[in-house]
C-alpha positions as CSV (number, residue, x, y, z in Angstrom):
1,M,95.1,96.5,65.8
2,K,92.0,95.8,63.8
3,K,89.1,98.5,63.5
4,I,86.1,97.6,61.7
5,F,83.3,100.1,60.1
6,S,80.1,98.9,58.5
7,V,78.5,100.5,55.6
8,S,74.9,102.1,55.9
9,S,72.2,101.7,53.2
10,E,72.9,105.5,51.9
11,Y,76.2,103.9,50.4
12,N,75.1,100.9,49.4
13,D,76.8,100.6,45.2
14,S,79.1,103.2,45.6
15,R,83.0,102.7,45.2
16,F,84.9,101.9,47.9
17,D,87.4,104.6,47.5
18,K,84.2,107.0,47.7
19,W,83.2,105.6,50.8
20,F,86.3,105.6,52.4
21,K,87.0,108.9,52.0
22,K,83.3,110.2,53.5
23,N,83.0,107.6,56.1
24,I,87.1,106.9,57.4
25,Y,89.1,109.8,56.2
26,N,89.9,112.2,53.4
27,V,93.2,110.7,52.2
28,P,94.7,110.8,49.2
29,Q,93.6,108.1,46.3
30,S,97.6,106.9,46.4
31,F,97.2,106.2,50.5
32,I,93.9,103.9,49.7
33,E,95.4,101.9,46.8
34,K,98.5,100.7,48.5
35,N,97.0,99.6,51.3
36,L,94.4,98.0,49.0
37,R,97.6,95.9,47.6
38,K,98.8,95.0,51.1
39,G,95.9,93.7,52.5
40,K,95.4,95.9,55.1
41,I,92.3,97.2,54.5
42,K,89.5,94.5,53.2
43,I,86.2,94.1,53.0
44,N,84.5,90.7,54.5
45,N,88.0,89.6,54.9
46,K,88.6,89.9,51.1
47,K,91.1,91.3,48.7
48,I,89.4,94.4,47.0
49,K,89.9,97.0,44.3
50,S,89.3,100.6,45.0
51,S,86.5,100.6,42.2
52,H,84.6,97.7,44.3
53,K,80.8,98.8,44.8
54,V,80.1,98.4,48.3
55,K,77.0,96.8,49.6
56,T,74.5,97.8,53.1
57,N,76.3,96.4,55.9
58,D,79.4,95.3,54.3
59,E,82.0,95.3,57.2
60,V,85.4,97.4,56.3
61,I,88.1,95.8,58.4
62,L,91.6,97.7,58.7
63,Y,95.0,96.1,59.8
64,D,97.6,98.0,61.5
65,I,96.6,101.7,59.7
66,I,98.1,105.0,60.9
67,L,96.0,107.8,60.0
68,K,98.3,111.2,60.1
69,F,96.9,113.7,57.9
70,K,95.5,117.3,58.7
71,S,91.7,116.7,57.8
72,P,90.1,113.8,59.5
73,L,86.6,113.4,59.1
74,K,84.4,114.5,62.1
75,R,82.7,111.6,63.7
76,K,79.1,111.6,63.8
77,E,77.7,111.6,67.5
78,K,75.1,109.4,68.6
79,Y,71.3,110.9,69.4
80,K,71.0,110.2,72.6
81,P,67.3,109.8,72.8
82,T,65.4,110.8,76.1
83,K,63.1,109.5,78.2
84,K,60.0,110.3,76.2
85,D,61.8,108.8,73.2
86,L,62.4,105.1,74.7
87,S,58.7,105.5,76.2
88,F,57.1,105.7,72.9
89,S,59.4,103.5,71.1
90,S,57.8,100.7,72.6
91,S,54.6,101.7,70.6
92,M,56.3,101.3,67.5
93,F,57.0,98.0,67.6
94,I,54.8,95.4,65.5
95,E,57.1,92.3,65.4
96,N,60.0,91.3,67.6
97,N,62.3,88.6,67.1
98,E,66.2,87.5,67.9
99,N,66.5,88.3,64.3
100,F,64.9,91.4,63.1
101,V,61.9,93.8,64.4
102,V,59.0,95.6,62.3
103,L,58.2,99.0,63.3
104,N,55.4,101.8,63.0
105,K,57.6,104.6,61.8
106,P,56.2,108.0,62.9
107,A,56.0,111.0,61.1
108,G,58.8,113.5,61.2
109,I,61.6,111.1,62.6
110,S,64.3,110.0,60.2
111,V,65.9,106.5,60.1
112,Q,69.3,107.9,60.4
113,S,71.1,110.4,61.2
114,G,71.9,113.2,58.9
115,T,73.4,116.9,58.4
116,K,69.6,118.0,59.2
117,S,68.5,115.5,61.6
118,K,70.1,114.3,64.6
119,K,66.9,112.6,66.1
120,N,66.9,109.0,64.5
121,I,65.4,105.8,64.5
122,I,68.6,103.5,64.7
123,D,69.7,105.3,67.7
124,I,66.8,105.2,69.7
125,L,66.7,101.7,69.0
126,R,70.2,100.9,70.9
127,K,69.4,102.0,73.9
128,T,65.9,100.4,74.1
129,K,65.5,97.1,76.0
130,E,64.4,95.4,72.5
131,F,67.7,95.8,71.4
132,E,69.6,94.8,74.6
133,G,72.2,92.6,73.2
134,Y,71.8,93.4,69.8
135,S,73.0,95.9,67.6
136,P,70.4,97.7,65.1
137,Y,71.2,97.6,61.2
138,T,69.4,99.0,58.7
139,V,68.1,97.4,55.7
140,H,66.0,99.8,53.9
141,R,64.9,103.0,54.8
142,I,62.0,105.2,54.5
143,D,61.6,109.1,54.4
144,K,61.1,111.5,57.5
145,E,57.9,112.2,56.9
146,T,56.6,108.7,55.9
147,T,55.2,106.9,58.4
148,G,54.5,103.1,58.3
149,I,56.8,99.5,58.3
150,L,60.3,99.6,58.5
151,I,62.2,96.5,58.8
152,V,65.7,96.9,61.4
153,A,67.8,93.9,61.6
154,K,69.4,92.7,64.7
155,N,72.5,90.6,63.2
156,R,74.5,91.3,60.3
157,K,73.5,87.5,59.0
158,Y,69.8,89.2,58.5
159,A,71.0,92.7,57.7
160,Q,72.6,91.2,54.4
161,L,69.5,88.7,53.7
162,F,67.0,91.4,53.7
163,T,69.6,93.4,51.6
164,S,69.4,90.6,49.1
165,L,65.8,90.5,49.2
166,F,65.4,93.6,48.6
167,R,68.1,93.5,45.7
168,I,66.2,91.0,43.9
169,R,62.4,92.4,44.7
170,K,61.3,89.3,46.9
171,I,60.2,91.6,49.5
172,H,56.7,93.3,48.5
173,K,55.1,96.4,49.8
174,T,52.0,98.4,49.6
175,Y,51.7,102.2,50.5
176,L,48.6,103.8,51.2
177,G,48.9,107.9,49.5
178,I,45.9,110.6,49.3
179,V,46.5,112.3,46.4
180,V,45.7,115.8,44.8
181,G,43.2,115.1,41.7
182,Q,41.5,112.2,40.4
183,L,43.3,109.7,38.0
184,K,41.7,109.0,34.5
185,K,42.6,105.1,35.2
186,N,41.0,103.2,38.4
187,K,44.4,100.7,38.1
188,G,47.5,100.8,36.1
189,T,50.9,101.1,36.3
190,F,53.6,104.1,36.6
191,N,56.6,103.4,34.4
192,D,59.1,106.5,34.6
193,E,62.6,107.2,33.9
194,L,63.7,109.2,37.1
195,I,66.7,111.7,37.3
196,Y,68.9,111.9,40.2
197,Y,72.7,113.5,40.7
198,E,75.6,112.3,41.8
199,N,78.8,114.3,42.0
200,D,77.5,116.6,39.2
201,K,76.8,113.5,37.0
202,K,72.8,113.1,36.0
203,I,71.7,109.4,36.6
204,K,68.6,108.1,34.5
205,T,67.1,105.4,36.4
206,P,63.8,103.2,35.7
207,A,60.9,103.3,38.2
208,I,57.9,101.2,38.2
209,T,55.2,100.9,40.4
210,H,51.5,99.6,40.4
211,Y,48.7,101.8,41.8
212,T,44.8,101.3,42.7
213,V,42.3,104.0,43.2
214,L,40.3,102.9,46.5
215,D,38.3,106.0,46.7
216,S,38.2,109.6,45.0
217,S,36.1,112.6,46.1
218,N,36.1,116.2,44.7
219,N,39.7,116.9,44.0
220,Y,41.3,114.0,46.2
221,S,42.1,110.4,45.6
222,L,43.3,107.3,47.7
223,L,45.6,105.3,46.3
224,K,47.2,101.9,46.9
225,L,50.6,101.9,45.6
226,N,53.0,98.7,45.2
227,P,56.5,99.8,43.9
228,E,58.4,97.1,42.2
229,T,61.4,99.0,42.3
230,G,63.1,100.9,45.1
231,K,64.0,104.1,44.1
232,K,64.9,107.4,46.4
233,H,61.3,109.5,46.8
234,Q,60.4,106.8,43.9
235,L,56.5,107.5,45.0
236,R,56.5,111.1,45.6
237,K,58.3,112.0,42.7
238,Q,56.0,109.7,40.3
239,L,52.9,111.0,41.4
240,L,54.1,114.5,40.8
241,I,55.1,113.7,37.1
242,H,51.6,112.2,36.3
243,G,49.9,115.4,38.0
244,N,48.7,114.2,41.2
245,P,51.3,114.9,43.8
246,I,50.9,113.4,47.5
247,L,48.9,115.8,49.8
248,G,51.2,117.5,52.1
249,D,54.5,116.7,50.3
250,K,56.3,120.0,50.7
251,K,59.1,119.3,48.1
252,Y,57.4,117.1,45.5
253,T,54.6,119.5,44.5
254,M,53.1,121.8,42.2
255,L,52.7,125.6,42.8
256,K,48.9,125.7,43.2
257,N,48.9,122.8,45.0
258,L,51.4,124.4,47.8
259,P,51.0,122.6,51.4
260,S,49.6,124.4,54.3
261,K,51.8,123.9,57.2
262,K,49.2,122.1,59.0
263,N,49.4,118.9,56.7
264,N,51.7,115.9,56.9
265,L,53.3,113.9,54.2
266,M,50.0,111.4,53.4
267,L,52.2,108.5,52.4
268,H,52.2,105.7,54.4
269,A,53.8,102.2,54.4
270,Y,51.0,99.9,54.9
271,K,51.9,96.4,54.4
272,I,55.3,94.2,53.6
273,N,55.4,90.6,52.8
274,F,58.3,88.0,52.3
275,S,59.8,84.7,52.8
276,I,62.3,83.5,54.4
277,A,63.4,79.8,54.4
278,N,59.8,78.9,53.2
279,I,58.3,80.8,56.3
280,K,56.2,83.7,55.1
281,Y,55.6,86.5,56.4
282,N,53.4,89.4,56.4
283,F,53.2,92.6,58.6
284,S,50.6,95.7,58.5
285,A,50.7,98.7,60.1
286,Y,47.5,100.8,60.8
287,P,47.9,104.4,59.7
288,P,48.3,107.3,62.5
289,M,45.4,109.4,63.1
290,T,46.3,112.2,61.4
291,F,46.1,109.8,58.0
292,I,42.5,109.0,59.4
293,K,41.3,112.3,60.3
294,T,42.4,113.7,56.3
295,L,40.4,110.7,55.0
296,K,37.1,112.1,56.5
297,E,37.8,115.5,56.2
298,K,38.3,114.7,52.1
299,Y,35.3,112.2,52.2
300,L,37.3,109.6,51.3
301,K,36.3,106.1,52.7
302,N,38.5,104.5,55.3
303,F,39.9,101.5,53.7
């Protein structure tokens, strides 16, 4: 009996044994080692070691494995989209072809389900007419409250292709952000070392973002942001570090600039461009009306 599982983007570059215990079954390490040696567990049909670093959309295959332990993992229940979800979903599509889609993601919805949010883009897409006969594969993510461009692959081949393009920085993204305060220079680069924690282990990682000030008024600025690296919450963290937090950010903010409940996160994934087989793709997503309205309220020009 063969069972197949797919690695989600949140576990990209994680050790295989860690992924297995978190996603399949919390088994003893010896169980994993034994079945890897026997070839009963493979990734993409290849034998691996427990320390192997998994990649997004890797195919994990279990052969004739019977799990008889006391504490099975609770399987995540898929979100069941409502008629309203499915009706609204058609307005998100910017591009739809046989290999991938490009969406203009609204605020307030996660890309994948999590402990705090069940409603998510991937589970909604599974039930849309655009994905009839296909499966949605995540190739990157944007925050729940961030709006704008999101690519979702329709098959494993393109999922791996996009993952590789992101890894070698061949996919270029442009964000628009309304921030608190004015920057000293109209153009520049944020080059920072961000800190993350993994199982109480402190990890430092470089983050690079190029910025251009499009307009400033009173105590607010409209920025064009081009991240060169793709770290979690990179733009939000870096702008806070440099004293210009994104308007509406409830996590990365300064006490004196705590957002009110009416403020959405003013960060929008505006453009994306890449090449596949010598074909250039360029997509843009118009910001939501809340973003445009905030520009007017802060006397900032519409880009």
